The first five atom37 places (N, CA, C, CB, O) and aatype in JSON, in Angstrom:
{
  "aatype": [12, 10, 11, 8, 8, 0, 6, 5, 9, 5, 0, 7, 9, 1, 10, 10, 3, 9, 10, 10, 4, 4, 0, 0, 13, 0, 0, 0, 13, 0, 13, 1, 6, 8, 13, 0, 14, 10, 10, 14, 7, 10, 10, 7, 2, 19, 7, 2, 10, 0, 15, 1, 3, 16, 10, 16, 17, 10, 10, 7, 0, 15, 10, 0, 10, 8, 13, 14, 10, 18, 15, 2, 10, 7, 18, 18, 6, 15, 9, 1, 5, 11, 16, 14, 5, 0, 10, 0, 16, 12, 19, 10, 11, 0, 18, 0, 10, 6, 13, 13, 9, 10, 7, 15, 10, 9, 13, 10, 13, 5, 0, 11, 6, 16, 15, 1, 18],
  "atom_mask": [
    [1, 1, 1, 1, 1],
    [1, 1, 1, 1, 1],
    [1, 1, 1, 1, 1],
    [1, 1, 1, 1, 1],
    [1, 1, 1, 1, 1],
    [1, 1, 1, 1, 1],
    [1, 1, 1, 1, 1],
    [1, 1, 1, 1, 1],
    [1, 1, 1, 1, 1],
    [1, 1, 1, 1, 1],
    [1, 1, 1, 1, 1],
    [1, 1, 1, 0, 1],
    [1, 1, 1, 1, 1],
    [1, 1, 1, 1, 1],
    [1, 1, 1, 1, 1],
    [1, 1, 1, 1, 1],
    [1, 1, 1, 1, 1],
    [1, 1, 1, 1, 1],
    [1, 1, 1, 1, 1],
    [1, 1, 1, 1, 1],
    [1, 1, 1, 1, 1],
    [1, 1, 1, 1, 1],
    [1, 1, 1, 1, 1],
    [1, 1, 1, 1, 1],
    [1, 1, 1, 1, 1],
    [1, 1, 1, 1, 1],
    [1, 1, 1, 1, 1],
    [1, 1, 1, 1, 1],
    [1, 1, 1, 1, 1],
    [1, 1, 1, 1, 1],
    [1, 1, 1, 1, 1],
    [1, 1, 1, 1, 1],
    [1, 1, 1, 1, 1],
    [1, 1, 1, 1, 1],
    [1, 1, 1, 1, 1],
    [1, 1, 1, 1, 1],
    [1, 1, 1, 1, 1],
    [1, 1, 1, 1, 1],
    [1, 1, 1, 1, 1],
    [1, 1, 1, 1, 1],
    [1, 1, 1, 0, 1],
    [1, 1, 1, 1, 1],
    [1, 1, 1, 1, 1],
    [1, 1, 1, 0, 1],
    [1, 1, 1, 1, 1],
    [1, 1, 1, 1, 1],
    [1, 1, 1, 0, 1],
    [1, 1, 1, 1, 1],
    [1, 1, 1, 1, 1],
    [1, 1, 1, 1, 1],
    [1, 1, 1, 1, 1],
    [1, 1, 1, 1, 1],
    [1, 1, 1, 1, 1],
    [1, 1, 1, 1, 1],
    [1, 1, 1, 1, 1],
    [1, 1, 1, 1, 1],
    [1, 1, 1, 1, 1],
    [1, 1, 1, 1, 1],
    [1, 1, 1, 1, 1],
    [1, 1, 1, 0, 1],
    [1, 1, 1, 1, 1],
    [1, 1, 1, 1, 1],
    [1, 1, 1, 1, 1],
    [1, 1, 1, 1, 1],
    [1, 1, 1, 1, 1],
    [1, 1, 1, 1, 1],
    [1, 1, 1, 1, 1],
    [1, 1, 1, 1, 1],
    [1, 1, 1, 1, 1],
    [1, 1, 1, 1, 1],
    [1, 1, 1, 1, 1],
    [1, 1, 1, 1, 1],
    [1, 1, 1, 1, 1],
    [1, 1, 1, 0, 1],
    [1, 1, 1, 1, 1],
    [1, 1, 1, 1, 1],
    [1, 1, 1, 1, 1],
    [1, 1, 1, 1, 1],
    [1, 1, 1, 1, 1],
    [1, 1, 1, 1, 1],
    [1, 1, 1, 1, 1],
    [1, 1, 1, 1, 1],
    [1, 1, 1, 1, 1],
    [1, 1, 1, 1, 1],
    [1, 1, 1, 1, 1],
    [1, 1, 1, 1, 1],
    [1, 1, 1, 1, 1],
    [1, 1, 1, 1, 1],
    [1, 1, 1, 1, 1],
    [1, 1, 1, 1, 1],
    [1, 1, 1, 1, 1],
    [1, 1, 1, 1, 1],
    [1, 1, 1, 1, 1],
    [1, 1, 1, 1, 1],
    [1, 1, 1, 1, 1],
    [1, 1, 1, 1, 1],
    [1, 1, 1, 1, 1],
    [1, 1, 1, 1, 1],
    [1, 1, 1, 1, 1],
    [1, 1, 1, 1, 1],
    [1, 1, 1, 1, 1],
    [1, 1, 1, 1, 1],
    [1, 1, 1, 0, 1],
    [1, 1, 1, 1, 1],
    [1, 1, 1, 1, 1],
    [1, 1, 1, 1, 1],
    [1, 1, 1, 1, 1],
    [1, 1, 1, 1, 1],
    [1, 1, 1, 1, 1],
    [1, 1, 1, 1, 1],
    [1, 1, 1, 1, 1],
    [1, 1, 1, 1, 1],
    [1, 1, 1, 1, 1],
    [1, 1, 1, 1, 1],
    [1, 1, 1, 1, 1],
    [1, 1, 1, 1, 1],
    [1, 1, 1, 1, 1]
  ],
  "atom_positions": [
    [[36.75, 20.1, 6.49], [36.44, 19.4, 7.71], [35.2, 19.98, 8.39], [37.63, 19.45, 8.65], [34.34, 19.24, 8.86]],
    [[35.12, 21.31, 8.44], [33.97, 21.94, 9.08], [32.68, 21.67, 8.31], [34.19, 23.43, 9.22], [31.62, 21.47, 8.9]],
    [[32.78, 21.68, 6.98], [31.6, 21.42, 6.17], [31.1, 19.99, 6.38], [31.9, 21.66, 4.68], [29.9, 19.76, 6.47]],
    [[32.02, 19.06, 6.48], [31.65, 17.66, 6.73], [30.99, 17.53, 8.1], [32.9, 16.75, 6.64], [30.01, 16.8, 8.26]],
    [[31.52, 18.23, 9.08], [30.95, 18.21, 10.43], [29.54, 18.82, 10.42], [31.86, 18.97, 11.42], [28.64, 18.31, 11.08]],
    [[29.36, 19.91, 9.69], [28.04, 20.54, 9.59], [27.04, 19.61, 8.92], [28.14, 21.87, 8.82], [25.87, 19.57, 9.32]],
    [[27.47, 18.86, 7.91], [26.58, 17.92, 7.25], [26.18, 16.78, 8.19], [27.24, 17.34, 5.99], [25.04, 16.32, 8.15]],
    [[27.1, 16.35, 9.02], [26.78, 15.31, 10.0], [25.77, 15.82, 11.02], [28.06, 14.83, 10.72], [24.85, 15.1, 11.42]],
    [[25.92, 17.06, 11.43], [24.97, 17.65, 12.38], [23.59, 17.77, 11.74], [25.47, 19.03, 12.86], [22.58, 17.48, 12.38]],
    [[23.54, 18.19, 10.48], [22.26, 18.29, 9.78], [21.58, 16.93, 9.67], [22.46, 18.9, 8.38], [20.37, 16.82, 9.85]],
    [[22.35, 15.9, 9.36], [21.78, 14.55, 9.27], [21.25, 14.1, 10.63], [22.84, 13.55, 8.74], [20.2, 13.47, 10.71]],
    [[21.97, 14.41, 11.69], [21.51, 14.07, 13.03], [20.24, 14.8, 13.41], [0.0, 0.0, 0.0], [19.34, 14.22, 14.03]],
    [[20.15, 16.06, 13.03], [18.94, 16.83, 13.32], [17.75, 16.28, 12.54], [19.16, 18.33, 12.99], [16.64, 16.2, 13.07]],
    [[17.97, 15.91, 11.29], [16.88, 15.34, 10.5], [16.41, 14.01, 11.09], [17.33, 15.13, 9.04], [15.21, 13.75, 11.14]],
    [[17.35, 13.18, 11.54], [16.98, 11.92, 12.19], [16.19, 12.18, 13.47], [18.23, 11.08, 12.49], [15.2, 11.51, 13.75]],
    [[16.64, 13.15, 14.24], [15.92, 13.52, 15.46], [14.51, 14.02, 15.13], [16.7, 14.59, 16.24], [13.57, 13.73, 15.86]],
    [[14.37, 14.78, 14.05], [13.05, 15.24, 13.62], [12.13, 14.07, 13.3], [13.18, 16.15, 12.4], [10.96, 14.07, 13.67]],
    [[12.66, 13.06, 12.6], [11.86, 11.87, 12.28], [11.41, 11.18, 13.56], [12.66, 10.89, 11.39], [10.24, 10.82, 13.71]],
    [[12.34, 10.99, 14.48], [12.01, 10.31, 15.74], [10.99, 11.1, 16.56], [13.28, 10.08, 16.56], [10.07, 10.52, 17.14]],
    [[11.15, 12.42, 16.61], [10.19, 13.25, 17.35], [8.81, 13.22, 16.71], [10.7, 14.69, 17.43], [7.8, 13.19, 17.42]],
    [[8.76, 13.24, 15.4], [7.48, 13.19, 14.71], [6.77, 11.86, 14.97], [7.67, 13.41, 13.19], [5.57, 11.83, 15.23]],
    [[7.51, 10.77, 14.92], [6.93, 9.45, 15.19], [6.48, 9.34, 16.65], [7.94, 8.34, 14.87], [5.41, 8.79, 16.93]],
    [[7.28, 9.86, 17.57], [6.92, 9.82, 18.99], [5.69, 10.69, 19.26], [8.1, 10.29, 19.85], [4.83, 10.31, 20.05]],
    [[5.6, 11.84, 18.61], [4.44, 12.71, 18.8], [3.18, 12.05, 18.26], [4.66, 14.06, 18.1], [2.11, 12.16, 18.85]],
    [[3.3, 11.36, 17.12], [2.16, 10.64, 16.56], [1.68, 9.56, 17.52], [2.52, 10.02, 15.19], [0.48, 9.44, 17.79]],
    [[2.62, 8.78, 18.04], [2.26, 7.7, 18.97], [1.66, 8.26, 20.26], [3.49, 6.85, 19.3], [0.69, 7.71, 20.78]],
    [[2.22, 9.35, 20.77], [1.71, 9.95, 22.0], [0.31, 10.54, 21.78], [2.67, 11.04, 22.5], [-0.56, 10.41, 22.64]],
    [[0.1, 11.19, 20.65], [-1.22, 11.77, 20.37], [-2.27, 10.68, 20.22], [-1.17, 12.62, 19.09], [-3.39, 10.82, 20.71]],
    [[-1.91, 9.58, 19.56], [-2.88, 8.5, 19.41], [-3.17, 7.85, 20.76], [-2.35, 7.44, 18.42], [-4.32, 7.55, 21.07]],
    [[-2.14, 7.65, 21.58], [-2.35, 7.06, 22.91], [-3.2, 7.98, 23.78], [-1.0, 6.78, 23.59], [-4.07, 7.5, 24.51]],
    [[-2.96, 9.28, 23.7], [-3.76, 10.25, 24.46], [-5.22, 10.17, 24.03], [-3.22, 11.68, 24.26], [-6.13, 10.13, 24.87]],
    [[-5.44, 10.16, 22.73], [-6.8, 10.11, 22.2], [-7.49, 8.8, 22.6], [-6.79, 10.26, 20.67], [-8.66, 8.8, 22.97]],
    [[-6.76, 7.71, 22.51], [-7.33, 6.41, 22.84], [-7.65, 6.3, 24.33], [-6.36, 5.3, 22.43], [-8.65, 5.69, 24.71]],
    [[-6.81, 6.89, 25.16], [-6.99, 6.8, 26.61], [-8.08, 7.75, 27.11], [-5.69, 7.09, 27.32], [-8.9, 7.37, 27.95]],
    [[-8.09, 8.98, 26.61], [-9.0, 9.98, 27.15], [-10.34, 10.09, 26.42], [-8.34, 11.3, 27.13], [-11.25, 10.75, 26.92]],
    [[-10.48, 9.48, 25.26], [-11.74, 9.56, 24.53], [-12.92, 8.99, 25.33], [-11.62, 8.81, 23.21], [-13.99, 9.6, 25.33]],
    [[-12.76, 7.86, 26.01], [-13.9, 7.38, 26.81], [-14.25, 8.3, 27.97], [-13.61, 5.99, 27.34], [-15.4, 8.32, 28.43]],
    [[-13.29, 9.06, 28.46], [-13.54, 9.94, 29.59], [-14.19, 11.26, 29.18], [-12.24, 10.23, 30.32], [-14.92, 11.87, 29.97]],
    [[-13.93, 11.7, 27.95], [-14.43, 12.99, 27.47], [-15.16, 12.83, 26.14], [-13.27, 14.0, 27.32], [-14.7, 13.36, 25.13]],
    [[-16.27, 12.11, 26.11], [-16.91, 11.83, 24.82], [-17.39, 13.07, 24.09], [-18.06, 10.9, 25.02], [-17.37, 13.1, 22.86]],
    [[-17.82, 14.08, 24.79], [-18.29, 15.29, 24.12], [-17.16, 16.09, 23.51], [0.0, 0.0, 0.0], [-17.35, 16.75, 22.48]],
    [[-16.0, 16.04, 24.12], [-14.86, 16.83, 23.65], [-14.12, 16.16, 22.5], [-13.91, 17.08, 24.79], [-13.72, 16.84, 21.55]],
    [[-13.95, 14.86, 22.56], [-13.15, 14.16, 21.56], [-13.98, 13.41, 20.54], [-12.22, 13.21, 22.23], [-13.43, 12.64, 19.75]],
    [[-15.26, 13.59, 20.53], [-16.1, 12.94, 19.53], [-16.66, 11.62, 20.02], [0.0, 0.0, 0.0], [-16.5, 11.25, 21.19]],
    [[-17.32, 10.93, 19.13], [-17.96, 9.66, 19.45], [-16.9, 8.58, 19.66], [-18.93, 9.25, 18.33], [-16.05, 8.36, 18.79]],
    [[-16.95, 7.92, 20.8], [-15.96, 6.9, 21.13], [-16.04, 5.71, 20.18], [-16.15, 6.42, 22.57], [-15.03, 5.08, 19.89]],
    [[-17.21, 5.41, 19.69], [-17.37, 4.29, 18.78], [-16.71, 4.52, 17.43], [0.0, 0.0, 0.0], [-16.48, 3.56, 16.69]],
    [[-16.4, 5.76, 17.1], [-15.81, 6.08, 15.8], [-14.3, 6.24, 15.84], [-16.43, 7.34, 15.27], [-13.72, 6.79, 14.9]],
    [[-13.66, 5.78, 16.9], [-12.2, 5.9, 16.95], [-11.57, 5.03, 15.87], [-11.66, 5.51, 18.34], [-11.79, 3.82, 15.82]],
    [[-10.8, 5.65, 15.02], [-10.12, 4.91, 13.96], [-8.92, 4.18, 14.55], [-9.68, 5.86, 12.81], [-8.33, 4.62, 15.54]],
    [[-8.57, 3.08, 13.94], [-7.41, 2.34, 14.41], [-6.13, 3.06, 13.98], [-7.42, 0.89, 13.88], [-6.14, 3.91, 13.1]],
    [[-5.06, 2.69, 14.62], [-3.77, 3.3, 14.31], [-3.38, 3.05, 12.85], [-2.67, 2.76, 15.24], [-2.77, 3.91, 12.21]],
    [[-3.74, 1.89, 12.33], [-3.39, 1.55, 10.95], [-4.05, 2.49, 9.94], [-3.79, 0.12, 10.65], [-3.45, 2.8, 8.91]],
    [[-5.26, 2.92, 10.23], [-5.95, 3.8, 9.28], [-5.46, 5.24, 9.34], [-7.43, 3.76, 9.53], [-5.75, 6.03, 8.45]],
    [[-4.71, 5.58, 10.38], [-4.2, 6.95, 10.51], [-2.71, 7.07, 10.24], [-4.49, 7.46, 11.89], [-2.17, 8.17, 10.27]],
    [[-2.05, 5.96, 9.96], [-0.6, 6.0, 9.74], [-0.24, 6.8, 8.5], [-0.06, 4.58, 9.62], [0.86, 7.35, 8.42]],
    [[-1.14, 6.87, 7.53], [-0.87, 7.67, 6.33], [-0.61, 9.13, 6.68], [-2.05, 7.57, 5.35], [0.14, 9.82, 6.0]],
    [[-1.23, 9.58, 7.77], [-1.05, 10.96, 8.19], [0.39, 11.21, 8.67], [-2.04, 11.32, 9.3], [0.95, 12.28, 8.43]],
    [[0.97, 10.23, 9.33], [2.37, 10.34, 9.74], [3.28, 10.39, 8.52], [2.77, 9.15, 10.65], [4.2, 11.2, 8.47]],
    [[3.01, 9.54, 7.54], [3.8, 9.57, 6.3], [3.66, 10.89, 5.57], [0.0, 0.0, 0.0], [4.64, 11.43, 5.06]],
    [[2.44, 11.41, 5.51], [2.21, 12.7, 4.84], [2.92, 13.83, 5.58], [0.7, 13.0, 4.74], [3.48, 14.73, 4.96]],
    [[2.9, 13.77, 6.89], [3.58, 14.79, 7.68], [5.09, 14.76, 7.45], [3.27, 14.6, 9.16], [5.71, 15.81, 7.29]],
    [[5.67, 13.57, 7.43], [7.11, 13.47, 7.18], [7.46, 13.88, 5.75], [7.59, 12.05, 7.45], [8.47, 14.53, 5.53]],
    [[6.63, 13.49, 4.8], [6.88, 13.86, 3.4], [6.78, 15.37, 3.19], [5.9, 13.13, 2.47], [7.48, 15.93, 2.35]],
    [[5.94, 16.01, 3.94], [5.78, 17.47, 3.85], [6.85, 18.19, 4.67], [4.39, 17.88, 4.33], [7.32, 19.26, 4.29]],
    [[7.21, 17.59, 5.77], [8.12, 18.2, 6.73], [9.5, 18.52, 6.13], [8.28, 17.29, 7.92], [9.99, 19.64, 6.28]],
    [[10.1, 17.56, 5.48], [11.49, 17.76, 5.04], [11.65, 18.77, 3.91], [12.05, 16.46, 4.61], [12.53, 19.62, 4.01]],
    [[10.86, 18.72, 2.85], [11.03, 19.77, 1.83], [10.68, 21.16, 2.36], [10.18, 19.46, 0.61], [11.33, 22.15, 2.04]],
    [[9.64, 21.22, 3.19], [9.21, 22.51, 3.73], [10.28, 23.09, 4.64], [7.9, 22.35, 4.49], [10.65, 24.26, 4.5]],
    [[10.78, 22.3, 5.56], [11.77, 22.81, 6.5], [13.11, 23.09, 5.83], [11.97, 21.82, 7.64], [13.81, 24.02, 6.22]],
    [[13.47, 22.3, 4.83], [14.71, 22.57, 4.1], [14.62, 23.89, 3.35], [15.03, 21.42, 3.13], [15.57, 24.67, 3.35]],
    [[13.48, 24.13, 2.71], [13.31, 25.38, 1.96], [13.24, 26.61, 2.86], [12.07, 25.31, 1.11], [13.59, 27.71, 2.44]],
    [[12.78, 26.43, 4.08], [12.69, 27.56, 5.0], [13.98, 27.79, 5.78], [11.55, 27.34, 5.96], [14.07, 28.76, 6.54]],
    [[14.97, 26.93, 5.61], [16.26, 27.14, 6.24], [16.41, 26.57, 7.64], [0.0, 0.0, 0.0], [17.26, 27.03, 8.4]],
    [[15.6, 25.59, 8.0], [15.69, 25.01, 9.33], [16.99, 24.27, 9.57], [14.53, 24.07, 9.56], [17.48, 24.21, 10.7]],
    [[17.56, 23.7, 8.52], [18.75, 22.88, 8.68], [20.02, 23.65, 8.36], [18.66, 21.65, 7.8], [21.07, 23.05, 8.14]],
    [[19.94, 24.95, 8.33], [21.11, 25.81, 8.13], [21.45, 26.46, 9.46], [20.84, 26.88, 7.03], [20.7, 26.38, 10.42]],
    [[22.58, 27.1, 9.49], [23.01, 27.79, 10.71], [22.06, 28.95, 11.02], [24.46, 28.3, 10.56], [21.67, 29.7, 10.13]],
    [[21.72, 29.08, 12.28], [20.81, 30.16, 12.68], [21.55, 31.23, 13.49], [19.64, 29.6, 13.49], [20.92, 32.1, 14.08]],
    [[22.86, 31.16, 13.52], [23.63, 32.1, 14.34], [23.43, 33.55, 13.92], [25.09, 31.76, 14.29], [23.4, 34.44, 14.77]],
    [[23.3, 33.79, 12.63], [23.23, 35.18, 12.17], [21.81, 35.64, 11.87], [24.07, 35.34, 10.93], [21.62, 36.72, 11.32]],
    [[20.84, 34.85, 12.22], [19.45, 35.24, 12.0], [18.93, 36.0, 13.21], [18.56, 34.0, 11.7], [19.27, 35.69, 14.35]],
    [[18.1, 36.98, 12.94], [17.52, 37.76, 14.03], [16.38, 36.96, 14.67], [17.01, 39.13, 13.52], [15.83, 36.06, 14.05]],
    [[16.03, 37.29, 15.9], [14.89, 36.62, 16.53], [13.59, 36.78, 15.72], [14.68, 37.16, 17.94], [12.77, 35.87, 15.68]],
    [[13.43, 37.93, 15.09], [12.24, 38.14, 14.27], [12.25, 37.21, 13.05], [12.17, 39.61, 13.81], [11.2, 36.67, 12.68]],
    [[13.41, 37.01, 12.44], [13.5, 36.1, 11.3], [13.24, 34.66, 11.72], [14.89, 36.21, 10.64], [12.61, 33.9, 10.99]],
    [[13.72, 34.27, 12.9], [13.46, 32.92, 13.41], [11.97, 32.71, 13.7], [14.28, 32.66, 14.68], [11.41, 31.67, 13.36]],
    [[11.35, 33.7, 14.32], [9.92, 33.59, 14.61], [9.11, 33.52, 13.32], [9.45, 34.78, 15.46], [8.14, 32.75, 13.23]],
    [[9.48, 34.3, 12.33], [8.8, 34.26, 11.03], [8.96, 32.91, 10.37], [9.33, 35.36, 10.11], [8.01, 32.37, 9.8]],
    [[10.15, 32.34, 10.45], [10.42, 31.03, 9.87], [9.54, 29.95, 10.53], [11.91, 30.67, 10.02], [8.97, 29.11, 9.84]],
    [[9.45, 29.99, 11.84], [8.64, 29.01, 12.57], [7.16, 29.18, 12.25], [8.88, 29.14, 14.09], [6.46, 28.19, 12.02]],
    [[6.67, 30.41, 12.23], [5.26, 30.65, 11.95], [4.88, 30.27, 10.52], [4.92, 32.11, 12.2], [3.79, 29.75, 10.29]],
    [[5.77, 30.52, 9.57], [5.5, 30.11, 8.18], [5.38, 28.6, 8.09], [6.62, 30.61, 7.24], [4.45, 28.08, 7.47]],
    [[6.32, 27.9, 8.7], [6.29, 26.43, 8.64], [5.04, 25.9, 9.32], [7.55, 25.84, 9.3], [4.39, 24.98, 8.81]],
    [[4.7, 26.45, 10.47], [3.51, 26.0, 11.2], [2.25, 26.22, 10.37], [3.4, 26.74, 12.54], [1.43, 25.32, 10.24]],
    [[2.11, 27.41, 9.82], [0.9, 27.72, 9.06], [0.79, 26.85, 7.8], [0.88, 29.2, 8.67], [-0.28, 26.32, 7.51]],
    [[1.87, 26.72, 7.07], [1.83, 25.9, 5.85], [1.52, 24.44, 6.16], [3.15, 26.0, 5.1], [0.67, 23.83, 5.51]],
    [[2.21, 23.89, 7.15], [1.98, 22.49, 7.49], [0.57, 22.28, 8.03], [3.03, 22.01, 8.52], [-0.08, 21.28, 7.72]],
    [[0.09, 23.21, 8.84], [-1.26, 23.11, 9.39], [-2.31, 23.08, 8.29], [-1.53, 24.28, 10.34], [-3.19, 22.21, 8.3]],
    [[-2.23, 24.01, 7.36], [-3.25, 24.08, 6.32], [-3.14, 22.94, 5.3], [-3.17, 25.4, 5.61], [-4.16, 22.45, 4.82]],
    [[-1.94, 22.53, 4.96], [-1.79, 21.43, 4.01], [-2.26, 20.12, 4.62], [-0.33, 21.31, 3.54], [-3.0, 19.37, 3.99]],
    [[-1.84, 19.83, 5.86], [-2.29, 18.59, 6.5], [-3.79, 18.64, 6.79], [-1.51, 18.35, 7.8], [-4.48, 17.63, 6.67]],
    [[-4.29, 19.8, 7.17], [-5.73, 19.94, 7.38], [-6.52, 19.67, 6.1], [0.0, 0.0, 0.0], [-7.57, 19.04, 6.14]],
    [[-6.01, 20.15, 4.99], [-6.66, 19.89, 3.71], [-6.62, 18.41, 3.36], [-6.0, 20.71, 2.59], [-7.61, 17.86, 2.87]],
    [[-5.49, 17.77, 3.61], [-5.39, 16.34, 3.33], [-6.35, 15.53, 4.19], [-3.95, 15.86, 3.56], [-6.98, 14.59, 3.72]],
    [[-6.47, 15.91, 5.45], [-7.41, 15.21, 6.34], [-8.83, 15.41, 5.85], [-7.26, 15.71, 7.8], [-9.62, 14.47, 5.82]],
    [[-9.15, 16.62, 5.46], [-10.5, 16.9, 4.97], [-10.8, 16.1, 3.71], [-10.67, 18.4, 4.7], [-11.9, 15.57, 3.56]],
    [[-9.84, 16.01, 2.81], [-10.07, 15.32, 1.55], [-10.1, 13.8, 1.69], [-9.01, 15.7, 0.56], [-10.91, 13.14, 1.03]],
    [[-9.24, 13.25, 2.53], [-9.1, 11.8, 2.57], [-9.66, 11.12, 3.8], [-7.68, 11.45, 2.45], [-9.94, 9.92, 3.76]],
    [[-9.83, 11.83, 4.9], [-10.22, 11.17, 6.13], [-11.63, 11.52, 6.59], [-9.24, 11.51, 7.21], [-12.36, 10.64, 7.03]],
    [[-12.02, 12.76, 6.51], [-13.31, 13.2, 7.06], [-14.43, 12.9, 6.06], [-13.28, 14.71, 7.4], [-14.87, 13.78, 5.33]],
    [[-14.88, 11.67, 6.05], [-15.87, 11.25, 5.07], [-17.3, 11.62, 5.48], [-15.78, 9.76, 4.85], [-18.21, 11.59, 4.65]],
    [[-17.51, 11.96, 6.74], [-18.85, 12.32, 7.17], [-19.11, 13.82, 7.08], [-19.07, 11.84, 8.59], [-20.2, 14.27, 7.44]],
    [[-18.15, 14.58, 6.61], [-18.28, 16.03, 6.49], [-18.83, 16.39, 5.12], [-16.93, 16.73, 6.74], [-18.41, 15.83, 4.1]],
    [[-19.76, 17.3, 5.09], [-20.3, 17.75, 3.81], [-19.25, 18.55, 3.06], [-21.58, 18.6, 4.02], [-18.55, 19.37, 3.66]],
    [[-19.14, 18.33, 1.77], [-18.14, 19.04, 0.97], [-18.8, 19.98, -0.02], [-17.26, 18.04, 0.22], [-18.19, 20.35, -1.02]],
    [[-20.02, 20.38, 0.24], [-20.72, 21.28, -0.68], [-20.65, 22.69, -0.2], [-22.16, 20.86, -0.87], [-21.19, 23.6, -0.84]]
  ]
}
């Protein structure tokens, strides 16, 4: 019974992760779309704003990377017996890996005006 309950909680957390990732994507795009005309030097050329459709692949890549990475790092397991140092290490590993992998994907597939030499 407890194992079944734990599996239900894990499924709920994974669903919440999907919803949070989608909401963060929508909020980031709305922020960029709203504030880009106000801060052209900070957010780049306003005329080059990509549409939401051309950036949706990034949300899919993030979700596809998110679940295997977080599962392997133990995010969906009990954290009661982990030390604060182990939790911080787990979070920093996930952040660094996801940051560099998604950054590489953006560089390879999205940043077409950047020199690759």
